[in-house]
N, C-alpha and C positions, 0 to 999 in steps of 0.2 A: 369520392370520384362521381361525377355526374356525366351522362351522355344526353345531349340535347338535339332536337331535330325539329324542323319545321316542315310541314307537309302542304303542298299545293299541287294542283293539276293543271298542266299546260297542254296546249295544242298549238303546234307551229310556232312555239315561242311566246305564245299569248296565254295569260292566265285564264283558266275556265272557272276554277273554284279553289278557295283556300280558306284559311282562318278568318280573314276579314269579311269575306262574302258569307261565310257560315254565320258570323255574328250579325250580319246585316239581315239574313233570312230569319234567324231566330228573333231578332228585334221586330221585324215586320210581322211575324206570326204572333208575337206577344201584343204589340201595339195596334195592329190592324191598319197601319198607315205607314207609308213610306217617309212622310214628313216627321212623324213622331219617332220613327225608328232612327232617322238621321240625327234628330235631336238627342235621342237617348245615347247614341254612339258619338256624340259631339263632332259630327261631320256635316257638311253642308247638304242640302237637299240635292243639289246638282251632282255632287260627288257620289252620293248614295245611288241616285238614279243612273248615273253613268256606269257604275260598277255592275248594277243589276241588269242594265240593258246589254252591256258587253258580255256578261255571262250568258244571258238568254240567247243572244246572237251567236255566240260561239258554240254553245251547246246545241242550238237548233230547236229549242223548245222553251215555253214559257215556264218560269219559276213561281210567278205570282199571277193572281187574277183580281179584277176589281169586283166588288160586291157592294151593293147598296151605295151607289154613287161613287164617293171617293175612298171608301174603305177597301182594304186589300186583304187577301188571304193567300196562303201558299197553295199551289196546284198539287195534285197528288204526286207528280214527278218532282216538284220542289221539296215536298216532304221526304220522298224516297232519297233524294240527293243528300239531304241533311242527315238522314239516318245512316246511309252508307258512309258518308264522310266521317260521321261521329264513330261509327264501327272501325273505320280505318285508323282514325287517330288513336282509339283505345287499343287496337291490336298492335299498332307500332309502339305505343307506350309500354305495353306489356312486354313486347319483344325487346325494347331497349332496356327494361329492367332485367331481363334474362341475360342479355348481352353484358350488362354492367357486372353481373355476378361472374360471368365468364372472364371478363377483363380482370376482375379481382383475383380469380383463381389462377390465371396465367401470370399475373404480376406478383401474386402472393401478398398483396396489399389491398386494403380498402380504399386507400387514398395514395396519390403519388404518381410518378411517371410510369408509363407503359413501356416495357422493354421489348416485347415481341410484336411490334406494330404491324409487320406484313401479315403474320398469321391472324391477328385480330381483325384487320381490315378485310381480309379475304373472308373470314367467317361472317363479319357483319354484312358485307355486300351480298354474299350468297343467301344468308337467311333473310335479309330484307327484301330481295327480289322475290323470293317465294311468298312472303306475306303480301307484298304489293300486288302481285299477280292474282293471288287468291282473294284478296279483300276488295278489289275495286274494279269489278266488271259491271259498269252501269252505263258507260257511254257507248 
C-alpha cells in the first residue's frame, strides 16, 4: 500500500509555491542563471520567468536577485522559503509513512483494500492539519 500526496501553497486560488517552483529555485541556485535553470528543467525561459515573477508578486517579496550583471542568486527569503518547503515535504513524507503503518494495522494487511475508510480519513485529516499548521508559518 502506498499513500501519495502533492503539496503546494495557494493564496486566493493562485499558486504561491510548490514542487515546480522549488525545482526552479534550486536550479537557479545551482546554475546562477534563470536561462540556464530553465534549460536544465527543459522549460522555456518565458515559462520559468513567469512562474518566478508570479510567485514573487503573490508572496510580496523577491526570491532572487541579480549579481554581476545577468547572474542570479537566491535572496535570504528565497533560501528560507526553500528550506521551509523542504522541511514541510519531509515532515509530510514522514507523516504519510506513519499513517501507512496505521492503515495497515487497521486493515490487517500490508496491501489491499481499506475497510474502515471513515476512521482512517478522519485520522489522516486531523493529523495532517496539525503538521501543516506547525510546519509552515512563513507567510
